[in-house]
C-alpha positions in Angstrom: 15.0 5.8 15.8 17.9 5.9 13.3 17.1 7.3 9.8 18.6 7.0 6.4 18.0 8.9 3.1 16.1 6.8 0.6 18.2 6.8 -2.5 17.9 9.9 -4.7 14.4 10.7 -3.3 15.6 12.9 -0.5 13.1 11.2 1.8 14.5 10.5 5.3 13.1 7.1 6.4 13.4 5.3 9.7 15.4 2.1 9.6 12.2 0.3 10.6 9.2 0.4 8.2 5.8 -0.8 9.2 4.7 -3.7 7.0 1.0 -4.4 6.7 0.5 -7.6 4.7 -1.4 -9.5 7.5 -4.0 -6.8 7.9 -7.3 -8.1 6.7 -6.2 -11.8 7.0 -4.5 -12.4 10.4 -5.4 -8.9 11.8 -8.7 -7.1 12.0 -9.1 -3.4 11.1 -9.2 -2.5 14.8 -5.9 -4.3 15.4 -4.4 -2.7 12.3 -5.3 0.8 13.6 -3.8 -0.1 17.0 -0.6 -1.0 15.3 -0.6 2.2 13.4 -1.3 4.2 16.5 1.6 2.6 18.4 4.1 2.7 15.6 3.4 6.2 14.3 2.2 8.1 17.3 4.3 6.4 20.1 7.4 5.3 18.3 7.8 7.7 15.4 7.7 5.1 12.6 6.3 7.2 9.8 7.1 4.8 7.0 4.3 2.5 6.0 4.5 -0.2 3.3 1.5 -1.9 1.7 0.2 -3.2 -1.7 -2.9 -3.4 -3.7 -3.0 -7.2 -3.5 -2.7 -7.3 0.4 -3.5 -9.0 2.6 -1.4 -12.1 2.2 -2.1 -15.0 1.7 -4.0 -13.3 -1.2 -7.7 -14.0 -1.7 -9.9 -12.3 -4.3 -12.6 -11.3 -1.9 -10.0 -9.7 0.5 -7.7 -8.0 -2.0 -7.4 -4.3 -1.3 -8.5 -4.6 2.4 -5.1 -3.6 3.8 -5.1 -0.3 1.8 -8.7 0.3 2.9 -7.7 -0.2 6.6 -4.9 2.3 6.2 -7.1 4.8 4.4 -9.8 4.6 7.2 -7.1 5.2 9.7 -5.7 8.2 7.7 -9.2 9.7 7.5 -9.7 9.3 11.3 -6.2 10.7 12.0 -6.7 13.7 9.9 -3.0 14.2 9.0 -1.1 12.9 6.0 2.0 14.9 5.2 4.2 13.7 8.1 3.9 10.1 6.7 5.7 8.2 4.0 3.3 5.8 2.4 4.5 3.1 -0.1 2.3 0.8 -2.1 2.7 -1.5 -5.1 1.1 -2.3 -8.4 0.9 -6.0 -9.3 -0.1 -8.3 -12.2 -1.9 -11.0 -10.2 -4.6 -11.7 -12.7 -7.8 -13.1 -11.4 -6.9 -12.1 -7.8 -7.4 -8.5 -8.7 -11.1 -7.8 -7.9 -10.9 -4.0 -8.3 -9.9 -3.8 -12.0 -10.3 -5.6 -15.3 -8.0 -8.6 -15.3 -8.5 -9.9 -18.8 -5.2 -8.6 -20.0 -2.9 -7.8 -17.0 0.4 -6.1 -17.8 2.5 -3.2 -16.5 1.2 -1.0 -19.2 -0.7 2.3 -19.2 -4.2 1.0 -18.8 -3.3 -1.3 -15.9 -1.0 1.1 -14.0 -3.5 4.0 -14.4 -6.3 1.8 -13.1 -4.2 0.5 -10.3 -3.0 3.9 -9.0 -6.6 5.2 -9.0 -7.7 2.2 -7.0 -4.9 2.6 -4.4 -5.5 6.3 -4.0 -9.2 5.7 -3.4 -8.7 2.9 -0.9 -5.9 4.8 0.9 -8.0 8.0 0.9 -5.1 10.2 -0.2 -4.3 12.2 -3.3 -0.6 11.0 -3.5 1.6 8.1 -2.9 5.2 8.8 -1.7 6.7 5.6 -3.1 4.9 3.6 -5.9 6.6 0.2 -6.6 6.4 -2.5 -9.2 5.5 -5.5 -7.1 7.3 -8.1 -9.2 8.6 -8.5 -12.7 6.2 -9.1 -15.6 8.8 -11.0 -17.5 9.7 -14.6 -16.8 12.6 -14.6 -14.4 13.6 -15.6 -10.9 11.8 -14.1 -8.0 9.8 -15.3 -4.9 12.5 -17.8 -4.1 12.8 -19.4 -7.5 16.2 -21.0 -8.2 17.6 -22.5 -11.3 17.2 -19.8 -14.0 15.4 -21.0 -17.2 15.5 -18.5 -20.1 12.4 -17.7 -22.1 13.3 -16.6 -25.6 9.8 -15.4 -26.7 9.3 -12.8 -24.0 6.1 -10.8 -24.7 6.1 -8.8 -21.5 5.8 -5.0 -21.4 9.2 -3.4 -21.8 10.7 -1.7 -18.7 10.9 1.5 -20.8 7.2 1.5 -21.5 6.4 0.8 -17.8 8.6 3.7 -16.6 7.1 6.0 -19.2 3.7 5.4 -17.6 5.2 5.9 -14.2 6.6 9.2 -15.3 3.0 10.3 -16.2 1.7 9.7 -12.7 4.8 11.3 -11.2 4.3 14.4 -13.4 0.7 14.5 -12.3 1.6 14.6 -8.7 -0.1 11.4 -7.8 3.2 9.7 -7.1 6.3 11.3 -5.7 8.9 8.5 -6.3 9.0 5.1 -7.9 10.6 1.8 -6.8 10.8 -1.8 -7.7 10.4 -5.1 -5.9 11.5 -8.7 -6.2 13.9 -7.7 -9.0 17.1 -9.2 -10.4 20.4 -7.5 -11.0 19.6 -7.3 -14.7 16.2 -5.8 -14.0 17.5 -3.2 -11.6 20.3 -2.2 -14.0 17.7 -1.9 -16.9 15.5 0.4 -14.8 18.6 2.6 -14.2 19.6 2.5 -17.9 16.3 3.5 -19.3 15.9 6.3 -16.8 19.3 7.8 -17.8 19.0 7.2 -21.5 15.4 8.5 -21.9 15.3 11.1 -19.1 12.7 9.1 -17.1 12.3 8.9 -13.3 15.0 6.9 -11.5 14.0 4.1 -9.2 14.7 5.2 -5.6 14.6 1.8 -4.0 14.4 -2.0 -4.5 12.3 -4.1 -2.1 13.6 -7.7 -2.0 13.8 -10.4 0.5 16.8 -10.5 2.8 17.5 -12.3 6.1 20.2 -14.1 8.0 19.4 -17.3 6.1 19.0 -15.6 2.7 21.7 -13.1 1.9 21.7 -13.7 -1.9 21.0 -10.0 -2.4 24.7 -9.5 -1.6 25.8 -11.6 -4.6 24.6 -9.5 -7.4 22.5 -6.6 -6.1 24.2 -5.1 -3.1 27.0 -3.6 -5.2 24.5 -2.0 -7.6 22.4 -0.7 -4.7 25.4 1.1 -3.2 27.1 2.4 -6.3 23.9 3.5 -8.0 22.2 4.7 -4.8 19.2 2.5 -5.0 19.0 1.0 -1.5 17.2 -2.1 -0.4 14.0 -2.1 1.5 14.3 -5.6 3.1 11.3 -7.8 3.6 10.8 -11.1 5.4 13.8 -10.4 7.6 12.5 -12.9 10.1 11.5 -15.5 7.4 7.9 -15.1 8.4 8.8 -15.6 12.1 11.0 -18.6 11.5 14.2 -16.8 12.8 12.6 -16.4 16.2 13.2 -20.1 16.6 9.5 -20.8 17.4 9.2 -23.5 14.8 12.3 -25.4 15.8 12.0 -29.2 16.4 8.6 -29.3 14.7 6.9 -26.9 17.1 3.7 -25.3 15.8 2.6 -22.5 18.1 -1.0 -21.6 18.3 -2.0 -18.8 16.0 1.4 -18.7 14.2 1.5 -18.2 10.4 2.8 -21.7 9.5 0.5 -23.3 12.0 -2.5 -21.7 10.3 -1.2 -22.2 6.7 1.8 -24.0 5.2 1.9 -21.5 2.3 5.6 -20.5 1.6 6.9 -22.9 4.3 9.1 -24.6 1.7 10.6 -21.2 0.9 11.1 -19.8 4.4 11.2 -22.8 6.7 12.5 -25.8 4.7 13.8 -28.8 6.7 17.4 -28.3 5.6 17.4 -24.8 7.1 16.8 -25.9 10.7 20.5 -26.3 11.6 21.2 -22.8 10.5 18.2 -21.4 12.3 19.1 -23.2 15.5 22.7 -21.9 15.2 21.5 -18.3 14.8 19.2 -18.7 17.8 22.2 -20.0 19.8 24.2 -17.0 18.8 21.5 -14.7 20.1 21.2 -16.6 23.4 25.0 -16.5 23.8 24.9 -12.7 23.7 21.7 -12.4 25.8 19.7 -11.2 22.8 16.2 -12.1 21.6 16.6 -14.0 18.3 14.1 -11.8 16.5 15.9 -8.6 17.8 19.3 -9.9 16.6 18.0 -10.9 13.2 16.3 -7.5 12.6 19.2 -5.4 14.1 21.6 -7.2 11.8 19.7 -6.2 8.7 19.4 -2.6 10.0 23.2 -2.3 10.1 23.8 -3.4 6.5 25.0 -0.4 4.5 23.0 -1.3 1.4 19.7 -1.3 3.3 17.7 1.9 3.9 14.9 0.4 5.9 13.7 -3.0 7.2 10.1 -3.8 6.7 8.7 -5.5 9.8 5.3 -7.2 10.3 3.6 -8.2 13.5 0.2 -9.7 14.4 0.2 -8.1 17.9 1.6 -5.1 19.7 4.1 -7.1 21.8 5.7 -8.4 18.6 5.6 -5.0 17.1 7.4 -3.5 20.1 10.2 -6.1 19.8 10.6 -5.4 16.1 10.8 -1.6 16.6 13.1 -1.9 19.5 15.5 -3.9 17.3 15.9 -0.8 15.0 17.4 1.0 18.0 20.0 -1.7 18.7 23.6 -1.7 17.5 25.1 -5.2 17.4 28.6 -5.6 18.8 31.5 -6.8 16.6 31.5 -10.0 18.6 27.9 -10.7 17.6 28.6 -9.9 14.0 31.6 -12.2 14.0 29.5 -15.1 15.4 26.8 -14.4 12.8 29.3 -14.5 10.0 30.7 -17.8 11.3 27.3 -19.4 11.1 26.8 -18.0 7.6 30.1 -19.5 6.4 28.8 -22.9 7.6 25.2 -22.5 6.4 25.1 -20.1 3.5 21.6 -19.2 2.3 19.6 -22.3 3.2 16.3 -20.5 2.5 15.2 -18.8 -0.7 
């Protein structure tokens, strides 16, 4: 498996990262442990990404289950230091069953409570990469388009948030910090306050990126490269849409959008079907599995350090990991770019 250095952290991460957000919702704990055994022990994928709010779709009575599954596996495995574990702190209000949600911000009280909860559930004494899950301020993320400015912003300042993160880094409970679902201004502000106030530098940004949503390239890719804050790409298959399994109104048994329509307008809107069909046709033309092609494309982008993949069974997981070992030919890349020129960013 190819590896890259994760920003300024010095961590060497595989180009495939094991995502976990279905564990506790679509996957049982036994299935989660089986995926961990296969990915880590058989394929050498030692980079695991989770979040305090997982599983997704979020439910209050299930929140924290994913970290708990990982923690139980870690306890059973008996080894920790060969792994790179990333988790996230969020501001999801009433969904957060494990801490006081009466006043949720990225401030000292909330972050300190959150890190202690994650460490306890993960059964570890440190997190390799601790990420802000999404901005507290009002801005565009999770597919929102059409920016509307809020002049009376009362959110916690990025400087205050990073000062708290510095405390937990200094304590040894967190090795490196990152951000997620951020904008170009947000990323640049995290960089600015780190330099100006001698605070920890963010080592990565975790945003959505796929064949049908390359908007990261417009304002963020240049910063990611020049400032050495690479992308951890999520939803690279648009929640399975880029496999082609939903084309022509198909609803496969057990598939995510068959079970729930949540986020279908973001990842599988009707106007995206021509683009999805075109990408599937490119894959077939070159004798590639559509999922393999979509993941391999992301792995080859120079601003991406690792691609977060998710699977509900071992067969899917194998396909996703195999994709990280594939180098797409220039002919495939040219055909992909031709489709993109015709159908730029139909999903959000």
